[in-house]
C-alpha positions, 0 to 999 in steps of 0.5 A, a space after each residue: 302702151 307706154 314704155 318707161 326707162 328703167 327706174 322711171 316709176 321709182 324716180 317719179 315716186 321719189 320726186 313726189 316725196 321730195 316735192 311733198 314738203 313744199 312749204 318754203 323755210 322762210 314762211 315756216 321761220 316767219 310763223 315760228 319766229 313771229 316775224 323775227 328775221 334775226 332768229 338763229 335758223 337755217 338760211 333759205 334756198 340757194 344760201 350756204 350754211 356752215 355744217 360741222 361733222 366731227 372734225 370737219 366744217 363744210 359749206 353746204 348749199 341749202 335746198 329747201 323748196 320742192 323744186 330745189 330738192 328735186 334738182 339737188 346736185 344735178 348739174 354739178 360736175 363734181 364736189 370736193 371735201 369742203 362742199 355739200 348740199 343740205 336738203 331741208 325738208 322743213 318738217 320731219 318725215 320719211 323721205 328718199 333720194 335717188 342718183 338718177 342723172 348724177 355725175 359723181 358718187 356721194 355719201 348721203 347722211 340722213 339727219 333728224 331735227 336734233 342734228 343727230 345722224 340717223 342713217 348713212 349711205 356711203 359711196 352711192 354710185 351715180 345712176 345706180 337706179 336705186 332709191 335711198 330712203 331715210 328709214 327714220 323720221 328726219 328733217 335733213 339729208 346732207 349730201 357730201 363727197 363720196 368717201 367723206 364719212 370714211 375720211 373724217 370718221 363720221 358715224 351714225 349717232 353723231 351730232 351735226 352742227 349747223 351754223 358758225 
């Protein structure tokens, strides 16, 4: 008989969901833009993009491959109010994140393809053992420092602007 650490099955299921959208954004962009690399789009994995939420603009690291989404903020020791991680699932769907192995709390914002914030999980604690589902079809999850939404007055239904 196998023994699992608490939340192992949940972590495994979240990993499968995060990896299910394995199409690389650069491939999708090439298909959608007919090879026009100058088209206005979110950069590929490990690049950064300016993300504006209400009065605040941050530099978000783009994570748009299965492995980079699973890794997310793991390995980061902290995050400040000028940084974030943008998980881009490439196509809209129902997704989930977890906090297993995280070193600091975050706010997680689920954002649809139109840039509208559909759901906010505020002040999620590290290693909580919980899963945080999108609950709505979304394309992105923006992870920011815990307390960001409270500090800058960010609410569900507000628009997020990607790029300069």
